[in-house]
C-alpha positions as CSV (number, residue, x, y, z in Angstrom):
1,X,37.1,-20.7,-36.2
2,X,40.0,-22.8,-35.1
3,X,40.4,-24.4,-31.7
4,X,42.3,-22.6,-29.0
5,X,44.4,-23.5,-25.9
6,X,42.7,-23.5,-22.5
7,X,42.6,-20.3,-20.5
8,X,45.8,-20.1,-18.5
9,X,48.2,-17.5,-17.4
10,X,51.8,-18.2,-18.3
11,X,54.1,-15.5,-17.0
12,X,56.3,-14.7,-20.1
13,X,59.1,-13.3,-17.9
14,X,59.5,-16.5,-15.8
15,X,57.7,-19.2,-17.7
16,X,55.6,-19.9,-14.5
17,X,52.2,-21.4,-15.4
18,X,49.1,-20.7,-13.5
19,X,46.1,-22.9,-12.9
20,X,44.5,-23.8,-16.2
21,X,40.8,-23.0,-16.5
22,X,38.6,-25.2,-18.6
23,X,36.5,-23.9,-21.5
24,X,32.9,-23.1,-20.6
25,X,30.5,-25.9,-21.3
26,X,27.6,-25.5,-23.7
27,X,25.3,-25.3,-20.8
28,X,27.4,-22.6,-19.1
29,X,27.5,-20.5,-22.4
30,X,23.7,-20.9,-22.8
31,X,23.2,-19.7,-19.2
32,X,25.4,-16.7,-19.8
33,X,23.7,-15.6,-23.0
34,X,20.2,-16.2,-21.5
35,X,21.0,-14.2,-18.4
36,X,22.5,-11.3,-20.3
37,X,19.5,-11.2,-22.7
38,X,17.0,-11.3,-19.8
39,X,18.9,-8.6,-18.0
40,X,19.1,-6.2,-20.9
41,X,15.7,-4.6,-21.0
42,X,15.5,-4.1,-17.3
43,X,19.0,-2.5,-17.4
44,X,18.0,-0.2,-20.2
45,X,14.9,0.7,-18.4
46,X,16.8,2.0,-15.3
47,X,17.4,5.7,-15.1
48,X,20.6,6.7,-16.8
49,X,21.9,8.0,-13.5
50,X,21.7,4.5,-12.1
51,X,23.6,3.0,-15.0
52,X,26.3,5.7,-14.9
53,X,26.6,5.2,-11.1
54,X,27.7,1.7,-11.7
55,X,30.4,2.9,-14.2
56,X,31.7,5.4,-11.6
57,X,32.1,2.6,-9.1
58,X,33.9,0.4,-11.6
59,X,36.3,3.3,-12.2
60,X,36.9,3.7,-8.5
61,X,37.5,-0.1,-8.2
62,X,40.3,0.3,-10.8
63,X,41.9,3.2,-8.8
64,X,41.5,1.6,-5.4
65,X,43.2,-1.6,-6.6
66,X,45.7,0.0,-9.0
67,X,48.7,-2.0,-8.0
68,X,46.9,-5.3,-7.8
69,X,45.4,-4.9,-11.2
70,X,48.6,-3.7,-12.7
71,X,50.6,-6.6,-11.3
72,X,48.1,-9.0,-12.7
73,X,48.6,-7.6,-16.2
74,X,52.4,-8.0,-15.8
75,X,52.1,-11.6,-14.9
76,X,49.7,-12.3,-17.8
77,X,51.5,-10.6,-20.7
78,X,54.8,-9.1,-19.4
79,X,53.9,-5.4,-19.6
80,X,56.3,-3.2,-17.7
81,X,54.7,-2.3,-14.3
82,X,54.7,1.5,-14.8
83,X,52.9,1.1,-18.1
84,X,50.5,-1.4,-16.5
85,X,49.6,1.2,-13.9
86,X,49.0,3.8,-16.6
87,X,46.7,1.4,-18.4
88,X,44.6,0.8,-15.3
89,X,44.3,4.5,-14.7
90,X,43.4,5.2,-18.3
91,X,40.7,2.5,-18.1
92,X,39.2,4.2,-15.0
93,X,39.2,7.5,-16.9
94,X,37.2,5.8,-19.7
95,X,34.5,4.6,-17.3
96,X,34.3,8.0,-15.7
97,X,34.2,9.7,-19.1
98,X,31.1,7.9,-20.2
99,X,29.5,8.3,-16.8
100,X,30.1,12.0,-17.0
101,X,29.1,12.5,-20.7
102,X,26.5,9.8,-21.5
103,X,23.5,12.1,-20.8
104,X,24.6,14.7,-23.3
105,X,25.6,12.0,-25.8
106,X,22.2,10.3,-25.6
107,X,20.0,13.3,-25.8
108,X,17.3,13.3,-28.5
109,X,18.3,14.9,-31.7
110,X,15.5,17.0,-33.3
111,X,15.3,17.1,-37.1
112,X,14.1,20.3,-38.7
113,X,11.3,19.6,-41.2
114,X,11.1,21.4,-44.5
115,X,7.3,21.6,-44.3
116,X,7.1,22.3,-40.6
117,X,4.4,19.8,-40.2
118,X,4.7,18.0,-36.9
119,X,8.0,16.9,-35.5
120,X,10.8,14.4,-36.0
121,X,13.7,13.3,-33.8
122,X,16.4,10.7,-33.4
123,X,16.2,8.8,-30.1
124,X,19.2,6.8,-29.1
125,X,18.4,3.4,-27.6
126,X,20.2,0.2,-26.7
127,X,20.2,-2.7,-29.2
128,X,20.6,-5.6,-26.8
129,X,23.5,-7.9,-25.8
130,X,27.0,-6.9,-27.0
131,X,29.7,-9.5,-27.2
132,X,33.3,-8.3,-26.8
133,X,36.1,-10.5,-28.0
134,X,39.2,-8.9,-26.6
135,X,43.0,-9.3,-27.0
136,X,45.8,-9.7,-24.5
137,X,47.9,-6.6,-25.1
138,X,45.8,-4.2,-23.1
139,X,43.7,-6.4,-20.8
140,X,41.9,-3.5,-19.0
141,X,41.9,-0.7,-21.5
142,X,40.5,-2.8,-24.4
143,X,37.6,-3.9,-22.2
144,X,36.8,-0.4,-20.9
145,X,36.6,1.2,-24.3
146,X,34.0,-1.2,-25.6
147,X,32.1,-2.0,-22.4
148,X,31.7,1.5,-20.9
149,X,29.8,3.1,-23.7
150,X,27.7,0.0,-24.4
151,X,26.6,-0.3,-20.7
152,X,25.9,3.5,-20.5
153,X,23.5,3.2,-23.4
154,X,21.7,0.2,-21.8
155,X,23.2,-2.7,-23.5
156,X,24.4,-5.7,-21.5
157,X,27.9,-7.1,-22.1
158,X,29.5,-10.5,-22.5
159,X,33.3,-10.5,-22.4
160,X,35.4,-13.2,-24.1
161,X,38.9,-12.5,-22.9
162,X,42.2,-13.7,-24.5
163,X,43.3,-17.1,-23.1
164,X,46.1,-15.6,-21.0
165,X,43.9,-12.8,-19.6
166,X,41.8,-15.1,-17.4
167,X,42.8,-13.3,-14.2
168,X,42.5,-9.7,-15.4
169,X,39.1,-10.4,-16.8
170,X,38.1,-12.0,-13.5
171,X,39.1,-8.8,-11.7
172,X,37.0,-6.7,-14.1
173,X,34.0,-8.9,-13.4
174,X,34.7,-8.4,-9.7
175,X,34.6,-4.6,-10.3
176,X,31.1,-4.9,-11.7
177,X,30.0,-7.2,-8.9
178,X,31.4,-4.7,-6.3
179,X,29.5,-1.9,-8.1
180,X,26.3,-3.9,-7.6
181,X,25.7,-4.3,-11.3
182,X,22.6,-6.6,-11.7
183,X,23.2,-10.2,-12.6
184,X,23.8,-10.5,-16.4
185,X,24.7,-6.9,-17.0
186,X,28.4,-7.8,-17.3
187,X,29.8,-11.3,-17.5
188,X,32.8,-13.1,-18.9
189,X,32.7,-16.3,-20.9
190,X,35.7,-18.6,-21.2
191,X,34.6,-19.9,-24.6
192,X,36.7,-21.9,-27.0
193,X,37.0,-20.4,-30.5
194,X,34.8,-23.1,-31.9
195,X,32.0,-22.5,-29.4
196,X,32.5,-18.7,-29.8
197,X,31.2,-18.9,-33.4
198,X,27.9,-20.3,-32.1
199,X,27.7,-17.4,-29.5
200,X,28.2,-14.8,-32.3
201,X,25.5,-16.4,-34.4
202,X,23.0,-16.6,-31.5
203,X,20.0,-14.4,-32.3
204,X,20.1,-13.0,-28.7
205,X,23.5,-11.4,-29.4
206,X,22.8,-8.0,-31.1
207,X,26.4,-6.8,-31.7
208,X,30.0,-7.9,-31.6
209,X,33.1,-5.8,-30.8
210,X,36.4,-7.5,-31.8
211,X,40.0,-6.3,-31.2
212,X,42.7,-8.6,-32.5
213,X,44.5,-9.9,-35.6
214,X,43.3,-9.3,-39.1
215,X,42.9,-13.1,-39.7
216,X,40.7,-13.6,-36.7
217,X,38.8,-10.4,-37.3
218,X,37.9,-11.5,-40.8
219,X,36.4,-14.7,-39.4
220,X,34.5,-12.8,-36.8
221,X,33.3,-10.3,-39.4
222,X,32.0,-13.1,-41.7
223,X,30.2,-14.8,-38.9
224,X,28.6,-11.6,-37.6
225,X,27.7,-10.4,-41.1
226,X,26.2,-13.8,-42.0
227,X,24.0,-13.3,-38.9
228,X,23.1,-9.7,-39.9
229,X,24.4,-8.0,-36.8
230,X,26.5,-5.0,-36.1
231,X,30.2,-5.6,-35.7
232,X,33.1,-3.3,-34.8
233,X,36.6,-4.5,-35.8
234,X,39.8,-3.0,-34.5
235,X,42.5,-5.0,-36.2
236,X,46.2,-4.7,-36.9
237,X,48.3,-1.7,-37.8
238,X,51.7,-0.8,-39.3
239,X,51.6,2.8,-38.4
240,X,53.9,5.2,-40.3
241,X,56.0,7.9,-38.4
242,X,56.9,10.7,-40.8
243,X,59.8,13.0,-40.1
244,X,59.5,15.8,-42.7
245,X,62.0,18.5,-41.7
246,X,64.8,19.4,-39.4
247,X,62.8,21.6,-37.0
248,X,63.5,19.4,-34.0
249,X,65.2,16.2,-34.9
250,X,66.1,15.2,-31.3
251,X,62.5,15.6,-30.2
252,X,61.3,13.5,-33.2
253,X,63.8,10.8,-32.3
254,X,62.7,10.6,-28.7
255,X,59.0,10.5,-29.9
256,X,59.8,7.7,-32.4
257,X,61.5,5.6,-29.7
258,X,58.6,6.1,-27.4
259,X,56.1,5.2,-30.1
260,X,57.9,2.1,-31.1
261,X,58.6,0.7,-27.7
262,X,55.3,1.3,-26.0
263,X,54.0,-1.9,-24.5
264,X,57.3,-3.5,-25.7
265,X,56.2,-2.8,-29.2
266,X,53.0,-4.7,-28.9
267,X,50.5,-2.0,-29.7
268,X,48.3,-1.9,-32.8
269,X,48.9,1.8,-33.2
270,X,52.5,1.8,-32.3
271,X,54.9,3.5,-34.8
272,X,56.4,0.6,-36.8
273,X,57.6,2.2,-40.0
274,X,59.8,5.3,-39.6
275,X,59.8,7.4,-42.8
276,X,62.4,10.2,-42.9
277,X,63.1,12.7,-45.6
278,X,66.5,12.6,-47.2
279,X,67.7,15.9,-45.8
280,X,67.6,14.7,-42.2
281,X,67.7,10.9,-42.6
282,X,71.3,10.2,-41.7
283,X,71.2,12.3,-38.5
284,X,67.9,11.0,-37.4
285,X,68.6,7.3,-38.1
286,X,72.0,7.4,-36.3
287,X,70.4,8.9,-33.2
288,X,67.4,6.6,-33.4
289,X,69.5,3.4,-33.7
290,X,71.8,4.5,-30.8
291,X,68.9,5.2,-28.5
292,X,67.3,1.8,-29.3
293,X,70.6,0.0,-28.8
294,X,70.8,1.4,-25.3
295,X,67.4,-0.2,-24.4
296,X,67.6,-3.8,-23.1
297,X,64.7,-6.0,-22.0
298,X,64.4,-6.3,-18.3
299,X,62.2,-7.5,-15.4
300,X,58.7,-6.1,-16.1
301,X,58.2,-5.7,-12.3
302,X,61.1,-3.3,-12.1
303,X,60.0,0.3,-12.1
304,X,62.9,1.3,-14.4
305,X,62.2,-1.3,-17.1
306,X,61.4,0.2,-20.5
307,X,60.6,-3.1,-22.3
308,X,59.8,-6.5,-20.8
309,X,59.3,-9.8,-22.5
310,X,56.9,-10.3,-25.4
311,X,53.6,-11.8,-24.4
312,X,54.8,-15.4,-24.9
313,X,57.7,-17.4,-26.3
314,X,55.7,-18.0,-29.4
315,X,55.2,-14.3,-30.0
316,X,59.0,-13.7,-29.7
317,X,59.6,-16.6,-32.1
318,X,57.3,-15.1,-34.7
319,X,59.0,-11.7,-34.5
320,X,62.5,-13.4,-34.7
321,X,61.3,-15.3,-37.8
322,X,60.0,-12.1,-39.4
323,X,63.3,-10.3,-38.9
324,X,65.3,-13.3,-40.3
325,X,63.1,-13.5,-43.4
326,X,63.4,-9.8,-43.9
327,X,67.2,-9.9,-43.9
328,X,67.2,-13.0,-46.2
329,X,65.0,-10.9,-48.6
330,X,67.6,-8.1,-48.7
331,X,66.9,-5.9,-45.7
332,X,69.9,-4.4,-43.8
333,X,70.0,-4.8,-40.0
334,X,71.2,-1.4,-38.7
335,X,70.6,-2.8,-35.2
336,X,70.5,-6.6,-35.1
337,X,68.0,-8.0,-32.7
338,X,68.1,-11.3,-30.8
339,X,65.7,-13.5,-28.8
340,X,66.1,-15.2,-25.4
341,X,62.9,-17.1,-24.6
342,X,60.1,-14.5,-24.6
343,X,62.6,-11.6,-24.4
344,X,63.4,-9.9,-27.7
345,X,65.9,-7.1,-28.0
346,X,65.3,-3.9,-30.1
347,X,66.1,-3.9,-33.7
348,X,66.1,-1.6,-36.7
349,X,65.8,-2.7,-40.3
350,X,66.6,-0.6,-43.4
351,X,66.6,-1.2,-47.2
352,X,63.3,-2.9,-47.0
353,X,62.0,-3.1,-50.6
354,X,58.4,-3.3,-51.6
355,X,59.0,-6.9,-52.6
356,X,60.2,-7.8,-49.1
357,X,57.5,-9.7,-47.2
358,X,58.0,-7.6,-44.1
359,X,57.1,-4.5,-46.0
360,X,53.5,-5.3,-45.7
361,X,53.5,-7.2,-42.4
362,X,53.0,-6.0,-38.9
363,X,56.0,-6.3,-36.5
364,X,54.5,-6.9,-33.1
365,X,57.5,-6.2,-30.9
366,X,60.5,-3.8,-30.5
367,X,61.7,-3.8,-34.1
368,X,61.4,-0.8,-36.4
369,X,61.8,-0.4,-40.1
370,X,63.3,2.9,-41.4
371,X,62.7,4.3,-44.9
372,X,64.5,7.1,-46.7
373,X,62.0,9.4,-48.5
374,X,63.1,11.8,-51.2
375,X,60.5,14.5,-50.2
376,X,57.1,15.0,-48.7
377,X,55.2,13.3,-51.6
378,X,57.5,10.3,-51.5
379,X,57.0,10.0,-47.7
380,X,53.3,10.0,-48.1
381,X,53.5,7.4,-50.9
382,X,55.6,5.1,-48.7
383,X,53.3,5.6,-45.7
384,X,50.2,4.7,-47.7
385,X,51.8,1.6,-49.3
386,X,50.4,-0.8,-46.8
387,X,47.2,-2.8,-46.4
388,X,46.7,-1.2,-42.9
389,X,45.3,2.2,-42.1
390,X,45.1,2.6,-38.3
391,X,47.1,5.5,-37.0
392,X,50.0,7.7,-38.2
393,X,52.4,10.3,-36.8
394,X,53.7,13.4,-38.6
395,X,56.6,15.6,-37.3
396,X,57.2,18.9,-39.0
397,X,57.5,22.6,-38.0
398,X,55.5,23.6,-41.1
399,X,51.8,23.8,-40.1
400,X,50.7,24.0,-43.8
401,X,52.7,20.9,-44.5
402,X,51.2,19.1,-41.5
403,X,47.7,19.8,-42.8
404,X,48.5,18.6,-46.3
405,X,50.1,15.4,-45.1
406,X,47.3,14.7,-42.6
407,X,44.8,14.9,-45.4
408,X,46.8,12.7,-47.7
409,X,47.4,9.8,-45.2
410,X,45.1,6.8,-45.6
411,X,44.6,6.3,-41.8
412,X,41.9,6.7,-39.3
413,X,44.1,8.8,-37.0
414,X,46.9,11.3,-37.5
415,X,49.0,12.7,-34.6
416,X,51.0,15.8,-35.4
417,X,54.2,16.5,-33.5
418,X,53.3,14.2,-30.6
419,X,52.9,10.6,-29.4
420,X,50.9,9.1,-26.6
421,X,48.1,11.6,-27.2
422,X,45.2,9.2,-26.9
423,X,42.4,10.3,-24.6
424,X,39.0,9.0,-23.6
425,X,37.2,11.7,-25.6
426,X,39.2,11.0,-28.8
427,X,37.8,8.4,-31.2
428,X,40.0,5.4,-32.0
429,X,39.8,3.3,-35.2
430,X,41.2,2.8,-38.7
431,X,40.6,2.2,-42.3
432,X,41.5,-0.5,-44.9
433,X,42.4,-3.8,-43.3
434,X,42.8,-2.1,-39.9
435,X,39.1,-2.6,-39.3
436,X,35.9,-0.6,-39.2
437,X,34.0,1.4,-36.7
438,X,35.2,3.6,-33.9
439,X,35.7,3.3,-30.1
440,X,36.0,6.0,-27.5
441,X,34.7,9.6,-27.6
442,X,31.3,10.5,-28.9
443,X,31.7,8.3,-31.9
444,X,32.3,5.3,-29.7
445,X,29.0,5.4,-28.0
446,X,27.1,5.6,-31.3
447,X,28.3,2.2,-32.6
448,X,25.9,-0.1,-30.6
449,X,22.8,2.1,-30.6
450,X,19.5,2.0,-32.3
451,X,19.2,5.5,-33.8
452,X,15.4,5.4,-33.8
453,X,13.5,7.9,-35.9
454,X,10.3,9.2,-34.3
455,X,8.2,11.2,-36.7
456,X,4.9,12.7,-35.5
457,X,2.1,14.8,-37.1
458,X,-1.0,16.1,-35.4
459,X,-4.3,14.3,-36.0
């Protein structure tokens, strides 16, 4: 893995840089791994109610310090403050969800035997230390969705945060300390990418949860696979948003705007490719462009701000370069975007041919691509013509059509006639190059578990 910059918060809205934090030394990483490994069996041996009590207190910490935690995220990556609060609240809900439901999720599963001789069951047990390598775009939510189920099972957790998320990750560690979690149950490691490879390979690490780019995820997957350990990968997405009839075009437009601009367009499962059937294309696109044109980047600490800066100047430069390359390759800018430092205005691209590089890239910011589809089949073909397969959105008043299209889409998630429908009890994950494995819901708790068969016959 390549080297990385030191851990440091640089406020993308102001450019103000916080105190840099040095990478952990080899001795510090060894101590962290050793402590987590030593703590795991005692933690798993505690009654489930004691483990879930810690999760409940962590959830309460998030709620009690809602504004403080939200403001930290704003300083780190520019998320609008209202969305930051919503993220912190959702994270608390995730900790509570697993605290409330772990008992039923971890109950033994008896297996009916054909011959009736003796008994057999599946017992769900912890596997050990789980390393979480987390991104910057949702600094609390991403951690909660991998850490909460792992800890409920009895695994211990090491968190490697993104370089600019040093403060939010510190606050999460404080939450576990305030909840009296035993030493080593949850700890963060400020590891460089080069040193992180060694941590992944360490035999005391039983599993790895990674959320981030496809490039980095491929490296993590290779290292973990070479060490024969479980890995869950949640990578990029270029989610399609299909509008298939004229049942409620205004509602579909509003939903598309919301799905494209969430987190200033920096969401893996944000709607990035808007695919509209020919019969409603002109009306939809005109309204969609007008609504995006009315949104301007603003101060992320302002309650009324819809989009703030991107996470960094570099992130905005990358998006600007993608838009420019797309136009050079023949795309039409229905709404021309521009950049000012880390701030990037909304944009809409059309006439993006399959040969255009941006057709198979992920635009991580407030720029959408619109496609005209001849009919339902053409819309599905366009939607599936991507290396990604995370989520998708389908808008239609025809229930039968919605079912057909949901079955035909090559994605891990399909949302029909709605956006922002994520919940703690709903699984999250994708197919193809969007990754493997699932987080959240009952499926999420099964990823880092030893599903142990216990078969017994009488003597």
